[in-house]
N, C-alpha and C positions, 0 to 999 in steps of 0.2 A: 351756881352751886360751888361753894368753896372747896378747894382740894388741899389736903395737907400731906406732906411727905415726912416719913419718920426721920428722926435725928440719926445721923451716922456717927455721932460722937462715940468714941470708945471702940469702934470697929477696927479690927486689924486687917492688914493687907493680906491678900491671898498668897500663900507660900507655894511656889511652883516646885514640882519635882525636878531633879537635875536633868532628866531626859527632856521634860517640857521646856526647861530653860535653854538647853542646847538647840532645840527646834525653833524656839522663839528667836534666839540670836541669829540662827542661820537664816530665818526669814527676813530679819532686818538687813543682814548683809546682802542677801539676794536682791532685795528691793534697792539698796544703795548702789548695787552694781548695774541697775537698770533693768532688772527682771529679764535676763537673757533667756532665749528659748532653751529647752533642755538639750536639743541637738547641738546648738551653738556652743553651749557651755561644755558639753561632753567632748566636743571636738577641740575646743580651745584649751581645755585642761591638759590635753596630751602633750603640749609643748613644755609643760612643767614636769613630765614624767621621764626624767633623764638622770643618769648618774653624773658625777663630776667629770667622767671621761666622755660623756656624750652618748652613752649607750642606753637603750630603753631598759627600765628596771621593773616595769609593771604593765599588766595588760590594760586595755581601755576601760574606762568607767562608762557604763551605759546610761542612756537617758532615763530608763526606768529606775535604775539604782539611785540616781540623783533625785528623782521624784520621790522615791521612798524615804530618803534622808530628809528632804525638805518637808514632807508631810508628817514625819515622825513615825512612819510605819516600821522602819528599821533604823538602826544606827550603823555607822561604818564599823565593820569588824576589826579593821586595822587603821590606825591613824595615818599610816603611810598611803593607804588607798584614798583617804579623804583629802590629803594634803594638796594634790594637783588641782582639785576642784576649789579648795579653799584659796589657794594662791591666785587662781584665775579670777575669783570673785573679788579678792583684795585688789588685784590689778585693775579690774573693771571699775571698782569704786574710786580708785585714785585717778584713773583716766577721766572719769566724769566729774571729779572734784566734788563729790557728794558731801553734803554736810551730815556727818555721822560721828558716832562716838569713836574716839581713837582706839579704844580697846577692841573694837570689832576688827581692826586690822592687825592685831597682835597674835601671831601664830602660837606663841607660848600660852596665851590665855585660852586659845582654842584647844590646845592639848589638855589643859586642866578641865575645861568644860566637857571634853570628850571622855576623859577618865572618870569624872564624877558621874556621867550619865550611863556608864556601862552597867549592864544587869549583873545581879549577884551570880557568882560561879558556884557550881556544885561543890558542896563541902564547906563553903564559906558561911560563917555564922550570920544569921539574919538579926539585925539590931532593931530595937523597938522604934528607932528614929526613921526607919524606912517606911514611907507611906505606901500602902497597898492600893490606894485610890488614884486613878489617873486624871481626875478633874474632868474637864470638858473633852479631853482627847479620848479616843477609843481605847479599850483594853487591847494589849498586844500579847504576843507569845511569851514575853517576859512576865506578864501578869497571870499566866495560866493557872498557877497554883492557888490564886486568890479569886479567880473568876467563878462566881456562883450564881444560882438562880435560873439557869437556862438548861438544866439537865434534860428536860423533856424535849426541847427543841433540838439539842445535840443528838439525842437518841433517834428522833424521827428523821433528821437529815442523814445520819449514818445509814439508816435503812434505805433511804432513797438512793444514796450513792452506791451502796453495795448492789442494789438492784440494777442500777445503770451500768455498773462494771460488767455485768453478765449480758447486757443488752447489745444489740447491733446498732450502729449509727443509723439515723440521727437521734435515736432515743437514748443517747448518752449525755444529753444536756439537761441539767437540773437548774431551776431558778429559785433563788431565795428572795422573797418579796417582802418589803417592809417600809413603813414611813420613815422619813428623815428623822434621825435622833432615836429611833427605837432600839438600835444596837446591833445592826447587821454586821458591821466590821468587827466589833468586839466578839460577837458570836463566832465568826469565822476564825479570827486570829487567836483568841484566848480559849475558845471552847472546841470548835470542830477540828482544827488542824492538830492540836495536841492529842485529841482522841484518835484521829487517824494514824498519827505517828505511833501510838501505843496499841494499835489494832492487832489482835491475835489471829484474825482470819485472813486478812489481806495485807500485803506489803505495799504501801503507797509511796510513789514518787511525786512530790507536790511542788507545783510552780504557781506562785501568786502574782497576779498583775493587778495593780490598783489604779483605777481611772478617776478616783474621787476628786483629786485636785489637779487633774490634767486639763489643760486648755485644748480647744479644738485645734489650735495651731500646732501643738506638740503631739497630737494623737498619732500621726503617721510614724513618728519616731518610736513611740511605744509599741505599736503594732509590729514594726520591723524587729524590735528586740524580742518580742514575745514569740515570734515564729520559730525560734530555735528551742523546741521542746526537747527535754532530756528523756528519751524513751528507752527503758531498760526491759529486757525480756523477763527478768525475774520479778518485776513489780508492775503495779497498775499505776499509770500516770494520771494525775489529776491536775487540771488547769483551772485555777480559780480566777475569775475576772470580777473584781469588786468595783461597784460604781458603774455598771453597764448602761445606766440611763444616758450617759454622754452620747451614746449611739443615736439618740433621738434629738440631740441638740440642733436647733435651727441654724447655728453658726458652723456646724460641721459640713465640710465639703462632701458632695455626693460621692465623689471618687473615694474619699476616705471611708465613708459609710459602706460603700460597696466592698472595699478592701476588708473591713471588719466583718462583714457578712460572709465573705469567702473564707476568711481566716477561721471564723467560728465553725463553719461547715467542714473545713479541712481538718480541724483539730479533733473532731469526733472520730476520725479514722484511727487515731492512735491514742486518744485520751478520753477520760470522762471530764466533762466541763461543768463547772458550777459558776453561774453568773448571779450577781446580786444587783437589785435595782429597786427604785422606789415604785410604788403602785400607780403613781400618777401617769406613768408612761405606758402601762400595760395595754391601755385601750387603743393605742395606735401601733401595736406590734404586728398587725395583719400584713403590713408591707413586707415582712420577713416571715415566710411560712414556718421556718424552723423555730423562730421565737414564739409564734402564735401557738404552735403545737406544744412547745415546752410549757408555756404559761397555762395552757388548758389542762395538760395531763401530768406534768412533772414539776409542779411548783409547790413551794412551802411558804405559807404566809406567816411571817413573824409578827406576833401581836405584842402590845405593850405588856410589861411585867405585871402580874397580879400582886396584891399586897403581900402575900406570903413569900413570893419570890423576891420582892424588894426588901423584905425583912431579912432574908438570907444574905442579900447583897450588902446590908448594913453590918450584920453581926459577924459573918464568917471571915471576911478579909481581916477584920480587926482581931478576931480570936486567933487566927493563924499568925499574927504578929505579936501575940501575947498580950493584947490589949482588951480590956473589958469595957462594956457599955453601962454607964450609970443607969439605974432604974428610972424609967420615965423618959429617957432621951430617945429611945427607939420609937416609942409611941408619938413623941413630939415631932420627930422627923417624918414619920409616915403620915401623920395628920397634915403636916405642912406641904409635903410633896404631893400626896394623893388627893387630899381634901376629903369631903364626905361622899361615900358611895351613893348616897341618896340624891345628890345633886344631879340635875338633868345633864350637865356638861361633863360629868365624871368620866364616862367612857370615851368621849370624843376629844378630850383635851390632854390625854395622858401619854402621848407618844414619846415625849422627852423626859419622862419621869426618871428613868435610870441615869441619864446624863446629868440632870439637875441634882439628883441624889449624890452622884459621884463628885460633882463640883463642890457640894456642901461638905461632904466627908473629907475631901482633900483640904479644904480651908479649915475644917475643924481639927484635923490631925495635929498641927503644931500647937494647938491650944490644950492638948491633953494634960492631965495632972498625973504625973508618974506614968503608970500603965493603965490609965482610965480616961475614957472620953466622957465628958460631963455636960450637964445642962448649962452650967455656968460658962463653959467654953463655947457652947452653941450660942449663948446670948452675947458673948464678947464679939463674935464675928457678925453679929446682926441677924443671925438666923438665915434661913434660905432667902429672905428678902434682901439682906445685905449682900449675900453672895451674888444674886442675880443682878442687883443694881451695879455692883462693881464690874461684873462681866459686861454689862451694857455700857458703862462708862469707858471701859477699855476698848471695846470695839468702836465706839463713837470717836474716841481719840485717834484711832488708827485710820479712820476714813479721811480722804482728802477733802479739801474745801469744796470741790465740785461734786463729790459724792454725798456730802451731808444733806443737802436739800432733798435729794432722792430718798435717802434713808428716813428723813423726818416725815415726808409725805407718806411713805410706805407704812411706817409705824402708826401714824395717825389714822390711816385708813383701816387699821385693825382694832380700833376702839369705837364702841358705840356709846354716844352721849345722848341722854334724854333729860329734859328739864325736870327737876324734882326727884331724880332717881340716880342711883350710883352708876358710875361708868362701868361698862362690862367689855369683855373681849368680844371682838367681832370676827366672824369667820368670812374670809374673802375667797370666792371661787377662783380656782386656778386659771380658768379661761379669762376671767375678768382681770386678774393680775397680769397674765401673759400679754393681754392687749395693752396694758399700761406700760409694761417693760419693753415691748417690742422696739428694737432699734436703739434702746437707751443703755449704752454700755455701763455708764455710771450707776444706774439703778440696778442692773443685773449684778454688778460687783458688790454693791451694798447689800443686796438680798443674800448673796452667798456668804458674806462675812457675818451678817446677823444670824443666819442659820448655823454657821460653824460655831458661833459663840453661844448657841442655844437660847438666843433672845427670841427667835422666831422659829416656828415648826411648820413644815410642809407635809401634808398627807396626800392621799390619792386625788382628792378633789378640792382641797382647801388649804389656805395658809392662815396662821393665827399666832398671836403671842403665846409663848411657851407656858406661861403661868400667870394666874391672876395677880400675883405680887408685882408683876411688871407694871401694873396700872399705877403703882405708887412710886415708880422711878421718878426722882425729882425733876429730871429734864423733861420727861413726858408730862408730868403735872404742870410744869411751866408752859409747855406748848398748848395744852388744853385750856389753861387759864387765859392764855393769850387769845386763843380762838373765841372763848366766851366773851372776853372784853370787846373784841372786834364786833361780835354780833350785837352786843348791848349798845355800842355806839351807833352801829348802823340802824338799830331799831329806834 
């Protein structure tokens, strides 16, 4: 069966937000410096925190804070706080003599990147050039004003948290459960936390710990930093642990897992605790009675957005920036992202719809005509197909030569090919995938990067390509044609 890939002529490159550019460049510098552990970097950075007279001028930067900067969850509030970490990464890159762009070592350039990435301050005019869509990254507290479509989920989580605040431990733990890509981090950061901060019934003191991009090696550092909860008698303390599924990682040392379990139990003495995790780990939570009880009695399942919620996620952020949507574009976007509700796969393949929509709107934003997003602009970026293909190309280019064969086999395993029929997405059971990846570091790393780029989605039981349009990705088309040619020769 012949396969054709759409022409990419005329497609424009994805324009990143200044914040995303800062995070991307920081990731490049971190890799060039040899990917030091968070603890090592935090400790080494302290030698740069001195005045000309040799006296210390700032407190230590924690491993958790560096992790937040690296993942883009927060930005350094002051450039002076970021500078010691930056200088240590630059020094590490020079020591390793890494082949990297010279501008990554330029402190003045980093100052410009940091300034450009700063969120808008209160009272500062919002310009139409400021994109409200974060692309493939989660929404953050800086995006709270334009985060829409999740009002019901916010309201129900608030009810659970207020109930937990009046309960005795251990019934003060709440679980937010949802598939990868469904928007758990966005809901917490851009929806729930701002709502709690504006609560008229309770005053909340909020501490967030994100484990989403933490390796098992760095986990003990993060736990140590998190134990210092700021408990105030006049407020209710809330500890949010995002990405708690790392607790179940097979590479996590049992001593670290036990420390996390004891830390979680102890935290309920003084705080309400909200954990978020993917549903694929909930079935093995029986090893921790507190988690098992929480998931049974005090959990909230975050489902994929319904079409009316996605419609709000398209129109409201644009409207709040003073930008209108050309007639027909909204329907075009929804049809491309969601597909037909009559299709058998409609409900089961939609976990990443919000992320894919945000990626598309972020790419579409620079193509607006005056204060209007248009169908012509959507066509110039190649539609959702073009956006997904460029995202796949970007993540492929970022993989090492040793990781690429694993990524290729993984992606090919997610396609079902039948003679005389169109190729379709194939759902691979998690246990089947886990057996394939066991002990293969390169494959696990490739899977994580493909998931982060929204090329692949993981749910409770299965892994699959995030959208049907990935089936026309030119690289995948070439792989499949190569497979067919080999079979024809063998036959």
